[in-house]
C-alpha positions in Angstrom: -96.2 -378.8 -80.1 -98.8 -380.5 -82.3 -99.2 -379.0 -85.8 -102.4 -379.3 -87.7 -101.9 -379.4 -91.5 -105.5 -378.9 -92.4 -105.0 -375.5 -94.1 -102.2 -376.8 -96.3 -104.1 -380.0 -97.3 -107.3 -378.0 -98.0 -105.3 -375.6 -100.1 -103.7 -378.4 -102.1 -107.1 -379.9 -102.8 -108.6 -376.4 -103.4 -111.3 -377.0 -100.8 -113.2 -374.3 -98.8 -114.1 -374.5 -95.2 -117.8 -374.3 -96.1 -117.5 -377.2 -98.6 -115.8 -379.5 -96.1 -118.3 -378.6 -93.4 -121.2 -379.3 -95.8 -119.8 -382.5 -97.1 -118.7 -384.0 -93.8 -121.5 -382.5 -91.6 -118.7 -381.3 -89.2 -119.5 -378.0 -87.5 -118.0 -375.1 -89.5 -116.5 -373.6 -86.3 -114.6 -376.8 -85.6 -113.1 -376.9 -89.0 -112.3 -373.2 -88.8 -110.5 -373.7 -85.5 -108.5 -376.6 -86.9 -107.7 -374.7 -90.1 -106.4 -371.7 -88.1 -104.7 -374.0 -85.6 -106.6 -372.5 -82.6 -108.4 -375.8 -81.7 -107.5 -377.1 -78.3 -109.7 -380.2 -78.4 -111.0 -382.2 -81.3 -113.1 -385.3 -81.1 -111.6 -388.5 -82.5 -114.8 -388.9 -84.6 -114.1 -385.6 -86.3 -110.5 -386.5 -87.1 -111.6 -389.8 -88.5 -114.3 -388.2 -90.7 -111.8 -385.6 -92.0 -109.1 -388.2 -92.7 -111.6 -390.4 -94.7 -113.0 -387.4 -96.5 -109.6 -386.0 -97.5 -108.3 -389.5 -98.2 -105.3 -389.0 -95.9 -103.7 -390.7 -92.9 -103.8 -389.1 -89.5 -100.1 -388.5 -89.6 -100.6 -386.2 -92.6 -103.2 -384.2 -90.7 -101.3 -383.9 -87.5 -97.6 -383.9 -86.7 -95.5 -383.4 -83.6 -93.1 -380.5 -83.9 -90.1 -379.7 -81.7 -90.6 -376.4 -79.8 
């Protein structure tokens, strides 16, 4: 299972979904689905923009968990 750490990272940085959406121009629904870990598909462009915006590596955003 792949785990998205966006909610933890945003919490640590005290960011709101609306702020990230506005600043990155990523659709709010996409960020919400990633935040709630309900996203089944995410474009690589979105991942790249988020990683650059949050100043993190992709391995911090996503991790592979054992079932």
